[in-house]
C-alpha positions in Angstrom: -61.2 -10.7 20.7 -62.0 -14.1 23.1 -65.3 -14.4 24.6 -64.9 -13.5 27.7 -63.8 -10.4 26.5 -67.0 -9.7 24.5 -69.4 -10.9 27.1 -67.6 -8.5 29.4 -67.7 -5.3 27.5 -71.2 -6.5 26.5 -72.1 -6.5 30.6 -70.5 -3.3 30.9 -72.3 -1.4 28.2 -75.6 -2.9 29.7 -75.0 -1.8 33.1 -74.2 1.8 31.6 -77.7 1.3 29.4 -79.7 1.0 32.7 -77.9 3.7 34.8 -78.2 5.6 32.1 -82.5 5.2 32.0 -83.1 4.8 35.5 -81.5 8.5 35.9 -78.1 7.7 37.8 -76.1 8.8 35.5 -76.3 12.4 33.7 -75.1 15.2 32.2 -71.4 14.8 30.8 -71.4 11.8 32.5 -74.1 10.3 30.8 -73.2 11.4 27.2 -69.3 10.0 28.0 -70.3 6.7 29.5 -72.8 6.5 26.6 -70.3 6.5 23.8 -68.0 4.2 25.7 -71.2 2.0 26.2 -72.0 2.2 21.9 -68.5 1.5 21.1 -68.2 -1.5 23.6 -71.8 -2.8 22.2 -70.1 -2.3 18.4 -66.4 -4.2 19.3 -68.2 -7.0 21.1 -70.6 -7.2 18.0 -68.2 -7.6 15.7 -65.6 -9.4 18.0 -62.6 -6.6 16.6 -61.1 -3.8 19.0 -59.0 -1.4 16.9 -57.2 -0.6 19.6 -56.0 -4.4 20.4 -53.4 -4.6 17.4 -51.6 -1.1 18.1 -51.5 -2.4 22.0 -50.1 -5.7 20.3 -52.8 -7.7 23.0 -54.7 -10.7 22.0 -57.6 -11.8 23.8 -59.0 -15.0 21.8 -57.4 -18.4 22.6 -57.0 -19.6 18.8 -55.2 -17.4 16.3 
């Protein structure tokens, strides 16, 4: 996973967290987006997305 990909995922996760804690998103949407945010943050931290190899995607410049 490339640096830009990691940064974008982390920013999206932070944005979702901000929306949740400010009460902008609630209910089922909050649960679904919260799950997405956790996945984005985790994959950003470990620099690996399990879907990328299955789909043949590589955002890292170095192989």
